[in-house]
N, C-alpha and C positions, 0 to 999 in steps of 0.2 A: 298141361301145362308147365310143369316142371322144365320142363327142354327150352319155354320162354325166358327163365331167369336169366339176367344180364347183370353183371355187376361194371359200377365207374370205380376206378381205382385211384389213388395218388400217391407216388412211390420219391423219395428223397434220396439222393447218390449219397453215397458216405463218403465218394471220392472227392466231391464238390459240394458240400453240406448246401451251396445255394442254389442248386438243381435240383428241380422239382420236374414228375412224368405224369399226365393226366391221360387217363387210356380206360377201354371198354373190354369186358371178356366175359364168357361164362364161367372159367376156372382160372381163380383169382390163383392159386396155387403153382398150377403150370405156368401161367403168366410171367409172374416173377422170377420163376426158376429161368425162363428162356431170355428175360431182360438182364440174369443176372451172370449167365453165361455168354454173355456177348451176341445173342441170338437176335437182337432188335436191332436194326440200323441205325434208330434213332437213341438208340439209348447205351449202344456198345462201351462207346466211350467211355462215359459217365459211373461203371458200373465198379463196385455192386451195389444195388438198390434195397432201400427199408421199406416194406410197406407200412403208409400212415396211415390209411383209413381204404376201406374198399365198403360201399354199397350196393346194396340189392334192390334190384327194379325188377317186377316183376312184365316186365317185359319190353321187347327191344328198343321203342320209339320214345319212350320215358327213359332210358338207357341212353340213348343216344343223343337227346335233346338236353341232358344234365349233362353228359362231357362236354359236347358244344357251348355250353354256358360257362363250364369249369376253364373253359379254353379260351374266354372272353375276357377284356378289362376287367368287369364287374365281378364276373366268377374267380380271378385271378384274387383277385382283392376277398372275397367270399372264401376261398380254400386258405387265403393265408392268415384270417383274419380265427379260421374254424379249424381246421387240421394240421397248420403248419408252424 
């Protein structure tokens, strides 16, 4: 069961504070390091990034559904109210 843990995370660009990124990973520390090294195509131009929140889920399906929600219009509004 330990291998099923997934994290949904929200990053904030230190270069452009208006920019945020939502992602999914099993290793938050390593994933943030990849974003900050320019190793992710989607976030390379806005690095460095600061981790705002990482939420742990016990299974992949729940994490994927929440990540998709945070990327929707109502989910972005939720994230802005609670994390940003």
